[in-house]
C-alpha positions as CSV (number, residue, x, y, z in Angstrom):
1,X,-7.5,12.7,16.8
2,X,-9.1,11.7,12.9
3,X,-6.7,9.2,11.3
4,X,-6.5,8.0,7.5
5,X,-8.9,5.2,8.0
6,X,-11.4,7.7,9.3
7,X,-11.3,9.5,6.5
8,X,-11.6,6.7,4.4
9,X,-14.3,5.6,6.2
10,X,-16.2,8.8,5.8
11,X,-15.5,9.3,2.2
12,X,-16.4,5.8,1.8
13,X,-13.4,5.0,-0.1
14,X,-10.1,2.9,0.7
15,X,-7.5,3.5,2.5
16,X,-4.8,4.2,-0.1
17,X,-7.2,6.4,-2.0
18,X,-6.8,8.5,0.4
19,X,-2.7,8.5,0.5
20,X,-3.3,9.0,-3.2
21,X,-5.5,12.1,-2.2
22,X,-2.9,13.6,0.6
23,X,0.0,12.9,-2.0
24,X,-1.4,14.6,-4.9
25,X,-1.3,11.4,-7.0
26,X,-3.2,12.7,-10.6
27,X,-4.8,9.4,-10.8
28,X,-7.8,10.5,-8.3
29,X,-11.4,11.1,-10.0
30,X,-12.0,14.9,-9.4
31,X,-15.4,13.8,-7.3
32,X,-13.7,11.3,-5.8
33,X,-10.8,13.4,-4.5
34,X,-13.4,16.3,-3.5
35,X,-15.2,13.6,-1.3
36,X,-11.7,12.8,0.5
37,X,-10.7,16.6,0.8
38,X,-13.9,17.3,2.1
39,X,-13.8,14.4,4.9
40,X,-10.5,15.4,5.5
41,X,-11.7,19.1,6.2
42,X,-14.7,17.7,8.4
43,X,-12.5,15.3,10.2
44,X,-9.6,18.0,10.9
45,X,-7.3,15.3,9.6
46,X,-3.6,16.1,9.8
47,X,-1.3,13.1,8.0
48,X,1.3,11.8,10.9
49,X,3.5,9.3,10.0
50,X,5.7,8.3,13.3
51,X,8.6,7.4,11.4
52,X,8.8,11.3,10.2
53,X,8.9,12.6,14.0
54,X,12.1,10.3,14.4
55,X,13.4,11.7,11.1
56,X,12.4,14.9,11.6
57,X,11.4,14.7,7.8
58,X,10.1,12.2,5.8
59,X,12.1,10.3,3.0
60,X,9.0,8.8,1.0
61,X,11.1,5.3,1.0
62,X,9.7,2.0,2.3
63,X,12.7,-0.2,2.9
64,X,12.4,-4.0,2.0
65,X,14.1,-6.4,4.0
66,X,15.2,-9.6,3.6
67,X,17.1,-12.5,5.1
68,X,20.3,-12.9,3.1
69,X,20.8,-12.7,-1.1
70,X,20.2,-16.6,-1.1
71,X,16.5,-15.4,-0.7
72,X,16.0,-13.6,-3.6
73,X,17.5,-16.1,-5.7
74,X,15.5,-19.3,-4.2
75,X,12.0,-17.3,-4.2
76,X,11.5,-15.8,-7.7
77,X,7.9,-14.7,-6.5
78,X,10.0,-11.8,-4.4
79,X,10.8,-10.2,-7.4
80,X,7.4,-10.6,-8.8
81,X,6.1,-9.1,-5.6
82,X,8.3,-6.3,-5.4
83,X,6.7,-5.5,-8.4
84,X,3.0,-5.0,-7.0
85,X,4.2,-3.3,-4.1
86,X,6.1,-1.0,-6.1
87,X,3.1,-0.3,-8.0
88,X,0.6,0.1,-5.3
89,X,3.1,2.5,-3.3
90,X,4.1,4.8,-6.1
91,X,0.5,6.1,-6.1
92,X,0.6,7.2,-2.8
93,X,4.0,9.1,-3.3
94,X,6.5,6.3,-1.5
95,X,9.1,4.0,-3.3
96,X,10.9,0.9,-2.6
97,X,14.7,1.3,-0.7
98,X,16.0,-2.3,-1.6
99,X,19.6,-1.5,-0.2
100,X,19.9,-3.1,3.3
101,X,20.2,-6.8,3.6
102,X,19.9,-8.3,7.6
103,X,23.1,-10.3,8.2
104,X,23.5,-13.8,7.3
105,X,24.7,-13.7,11.5
106,X,24.0,-12.1,14.2
107,X,20.8,-9.5,14.3
108,X,21.5,-6.2,12.5
109,X,19.9,-3.1,14.3
110,X,17.1,-1.8,11.9
111,X,16.4,1.3,14.2
112,X,19.6,2.7,12.4
113,X,17.8,3.0,8.8
114,X,15.3,6.0,10.8
115,X,18.2,7.2,12.3
116,X,19.8,7.4,9.6
117,X,16.6,9.1,7.8
118,X,17.2,6.6,5.1
119,X,13.2,5.1,5.4
120,X,10.0,6.2,6.7
121,X,9.1,2.5,7.2
122,X,10.0,-1.2,6.5
123,X,8.6,-4.2,5.1
124,X,10.4,-7.2,6.6
125,X,10.6,-10.4,4.5
126,X,10.3,-13.8,6.5
127,X,12.2,-13.1,9.8
128,X,12.8,-16.3,12.4
129,X,10.4,-16.5,15.0
130,X,11.4,-14.5,17.4
131,X,14.0,-12.1,15.4
132,X,15.9,-9.5,17.6
133,X,16.0,-7.1,15.0
134,X,12.0,-7.0,14.9
135,X,11.6,-7.0,18.5
136,X,13.3,-4.0,18.6
137,X,11.4,-2.4,16.3
138,X,8.7,-3.2,17.9
139,X,9.5,-2.1,21.2
140,X,10.6,1.4,19.5
141,X,6.8,1.9,17.9
142,X,8.5,2.1,14.5
143,X,6.1,1.5,11.6
144,X,7.0,-1.6,9.9
145,X,5.1,-4.8,8.9
146,X,6.3,-8.7,8.3
147,X,5.8,-11.0,5.5
148,X,5.7,-14.4,5.8
149,X,6.2,-14.1,9.7
150,X,5.6,-13.8,12.8
151,X,6.5,-14.1,16.4
152,X,5.5,-15.8,19.6
153,X,7.4,-13.3,21.8
154,X,6.1,-9.6,20.2
155,X,2.7,-8.9,18.1
156,X,2.9,-6.6,15.3
157,X,1.1,-6.5,12.0
158,X,2.1,-9.3,9.4
159,X,0.7,-10.7,5.4
160,X,0.8,-14.1,5.1
161,X,-0.5,-17.2,3.1
162,X,-2.9,-19.5,4.7
163,X,-0.2,-22.6,4.5
164,X,-2.2,-25.3,6.3
165,X,-5.1,-24.8,3.8
166,X,-2.6,-24.6,0.9
167,X,-0.4,-27.8,1.9
168,X,-3.8,-29.5,2.9
169,X,-5.4,-29.4,-0.2
170,X,-2.3,-30.4,-1.9
171,X,-2.3,-33.7,0.6
172,X,-6.2,-34.4,0.0
173,X,-5.3,-34.2,-3.5
174,X,-2.8,-36.9,-3.4
175,X,-4.7,-39.1,-1.4
176,X,-7.9,-38.9,-3.8
177,X,-5.1,-40.2,-6.4
178,X,-4.3,-42.8,-4.2
179,X,-1.0,-42.3,-3.1
180,X,0.0,-42.9,0.9
181,X,3.6,-43.1,0.8
182,X,3.9,-39.5,0.3
183,X,7.8,-37.7,1.0
184,X,8.1,-34.1,1.7
185,X,11.2,-31.9,1.3
186,X,11.0,-28.6,3.8
187,X,12.2,-25.4,3.1
188,X,14.7,-23.6,5.4
189,X,13.4,-25.0,9.3
190,X,14.3,-21.4,10.6
191,X,11.1,-19.9,9.0
192,X,7.6,-19.8,9.8
193,X,6.1,-20.9,6.7
194,X,8.7,-24.0,6.7
195,X,7.7,-24.9,9.8
196,X,4.0,-24.5,8.8
197,X,3.9,-26.7,5.9
198,X,5.7,-29.1,7.3
199,X,3.7,-29.4,10.6
200,X,0.5,-29.4,8.6
201,X,2.0,-32.3,6.1
202,X,2.3,-34.6,9.3
203,X,-1.1,-33.3,10.2
204,X,-2.7,-34.6,7.3
205,X,-0.4,-38.2,7.5
206,X,-2.3,-38.8,10.7
207,X,-5.7,-37.6,9.7
208,X,-5.9,-40.6,7.1
209,X,-4.2,-42.9,9.4
210,X,-0.8,-42.7,7.9
211,X,2.2,-42.9,9.9
212,X,4.7,-40.3,9.4
213,X,8.0,-42.2,8.5
214,X,10.5,-39.4,9.0
215,X,13.1,-41.4,6.2
216,X,11.1,-39.9,3.3
217,X,11.2,-36.3,4.8
218,X,14.5,-34.1,3.7
219,X,15.2,-30.8,4.9
220,X,15.4,-28.4,1.9
221,X,16.5,-24.8,2.1
222,X,13.9,-23.2,-0.6
223,X,16.6,-23.8,-3.6
224,X,17.1,-25.4,-6.7
225,X,19.7,-27.6,-5.3
226,X,18.3,-28.6,-2.3
227,X,15.4,-29.5,-4.5
228,X,17.5,-31.8,-6.8
229,X,19.2,-33.5,-3.8
230,X,15.8,-34.0,-2.0
231,X,14.6,-35.9,-4.8
232,X,17.4,-38.3,-5.5
233,X,17.9,-39.1,-1.8
234,X,13.6,-40.0,-1.0
235,X,13.4,-41.7,-4.4
236,X,16.7,-44.0,-3.2
237,X,14.5,-45.1,-0.2
238,X,13.1,-48.4,0.0
239,X,10.3,-48.5,-0.4
240,X,10.4,-44.8,-2.2
241,X,7.6,-42.3,-1.7
242,X,4.9,-42.5,-4.7
243,X,4.7,-38.8,-4.6
244,X,6.5,-36.2,-3.1
245,X,5.2,-32.6,-2.0
246,X,7.7,-29.8,-2.3
247,X,7.7,-26.6,-0.1
248,X,8.0,-24.0,-3.2
249,X,8.6,-24.4,-6.7
250,X,11.7,-23.7,-7.0
251,X,13.0,-27.3,-5.4
252,X,10.4,-29.0,-7.2
253,X,12.1,-27.4,-10.6
254,X,15.4,-29.0,-9.1
255,X,13.7,-32.2,-8.6
256,X,12.2,-32.5,-12.3
257,X,16.2,-32.3,-13.1
258,X,17.1,-35.3,-10.7
259,X,14.2,-37.0,-12.3
260,X,15.6,-36.9,-15.9
261,X,18.9,-37.6,-14.6
262,X,17.8,-41.0,-12.8
263,X,15.4,-41.8,-15.6
264,X,12.2,-41.5,-13.2
265,X,9.3,-40.5,-14.9
266,X,6.8,-37.7,-13.7
267,X,4.0,-38.5,-13.0
268,X,4.5,-42.0,-14.2
269,X,7.0,-43.4,-11.6
270,X,6.7,-40.7,-9.0
271,X,3.9,-37.4,-8.9
272,X,5.5,-34.1,-7.1
273,X,3.8,-31.0,-6.3
274,X,5.2,-27.3,-5.5
275,X,4.1,-24.0,-3.6
276,X,4.0,-20.7,-5.0
277,X,3.1,-20.9,-8.3
278,X,6.3,-18.8,-10.4
279,X,6.0,-18.3,-13.9
280,X,8.0,-21.0,-14.5
281,X,6.0,-23.9,-13.1
282,X,3.7,-23.8,-16.2
283,X,6.4,-24.0,-18.6
284,X,8.6,-26.8,-17.4
285,X,7.6,-30.7,-18.7
286,X,5.8,-31.8,-17.0
287,X,3.6,-28.4,-15.8
288,X,3.9,-28.4,-12.2
289,X,1.2,-28.9,-9.9
290,X,1.1,-26.2,-7.2
291,X,0.0,-23.8,-4.6
292,X,-0.6,-20.1,-6.3
293,X,0.0,-16.9,-3.7
294,X,-2.2,-14.3,-5.3
295,X,0.7,-11.5,-5.3
296,X,-1.4,-9.0,-6.6
297,X,-3.6,-9.4,-3.3
298,X,-0.5,-9.6,-0.9
299,X,1.0,-6.7,-2.8
300,X,-2.0,-4.5,-2.0
301,X,-2.4,-5.8,1.5
302,X,1.2,-5.2,2.4
303,X,1.3,-1.6,0.9
304,X,-2.5,-0.8,2.6
305,X,-0.8,-2.1,6.2
306,X,2.3,-0.1,6.3
307,X,0.5,3.0,4.9
308,X,-1.6,2.7,7.9
309,X,1.4,2.5,10.2
310,X,2.9,5.4,8.8
311,X,-0.2,7.2,9.5
312,X,-0.1,6.3,13.1
313,X,-2.4,3.6,13.5
314,X,-0.9,1.6,16.3
315,X,-3.1,-1.7,16.7
316,X,-1.5,-4.5,15.0
317,X,-3.8,-6.2,11.7
318,X,-2.9,-9.8,10.4
319,X,-4.1,-10.5,7.0
320,X,-4.3,-13.9,5.9
321,X,-4.9,-14.7,2.2
322,X,-6.1,-17.9,0.8
323,X,-3.7,-19.8,-2.1
324,X,-5.3,-20.8,-5.2
325,X,-4.6,-24.5,-6.1
326,X,-3.0,-24.7,-9.8
327,X,-3.4,-28.3,-11.3
328,X,-1.6,-29.3,-13.9
329,X,0.4,-32.5,-15.0
330,X,2.8,-33.1,-12.3
331,X,0.9,-35.4,-10.5
332,X,-1.1,-39.2,-11.9
333,X,-2.4,-42.0,-9.8
334,X,-0.4,-43.8,-7.7
335,X,1.3,-46.9,-9.2
336,X,0.0,-50.4,-8.2
337,X,2.6,-51.4,-6.0
338,X,4.0,-48.5,-5.8
339,X,7.6,-47.4,-5.9
340,X,9.5,-45.9,-8.7
341,X,12.0,-48.0,-10.6
């Protein structure tokens, strides 16, 4: 049986262009529409969403599932990503459904959302590595994809950023500035991205012969508050780090507030970096050196993968996108003699 991907290949267009034609979206050139319709006729293609078989009808809703309310509050980039994803999906007749959040304790049975005819598919953000609700979706063959997560126990399609490349680039930049005693503030260590960034930080230290020192590592939770607390804790150690890598921008912004309260100069006394490149990152003083997540490309990749799943494509696909380093004002050369006052 022909798939939507087969039609896209035959018509020499993108997967999402086929979706727009199938859903009669007006924003498709007449010549392109005719080429897609011709390919549909030649291949005898019939739209086939797995979720609609279970539901009995299509809802045209894609559910977005995130771990807890603090996830949204501590990740401003999540809202930007929602906007990007909505823009890609709305062109194909689908819309986002944001009414369901996973429980903070225990595991919510996400298959209920399909059985109650609330969604046709799901996009799940930052699940734990072996989340039981995700395993259940995979076992039942329901259409879903994961963003910022993966599992050792079950295969599924996911979209993520190359965390290793991002943290490696940050660390080498700091090494080039002469920093060797580099602190680190992690995100929530139950999440794969936090684990990856932390592991890469340690590997980069070892690669240049700098010993790992757990006294200048602080476990955060992605929030402003944990960045504030992490900065105060690390600069209070003796000897203090000359630079600190934060696993996201939100925590780095908390650190800038802590530095102000302590009378510590950034980057004169301590250099700091973030990760994400949220909109505030370039407006704070000093402007934050960080690693940008390409949210436009993430949104497009997420939309493509979930539409493929709705079309009945069963094979798992993994899309890893490269981040972009943004060098601004929050880093400087390591102080001679080293520690902040």
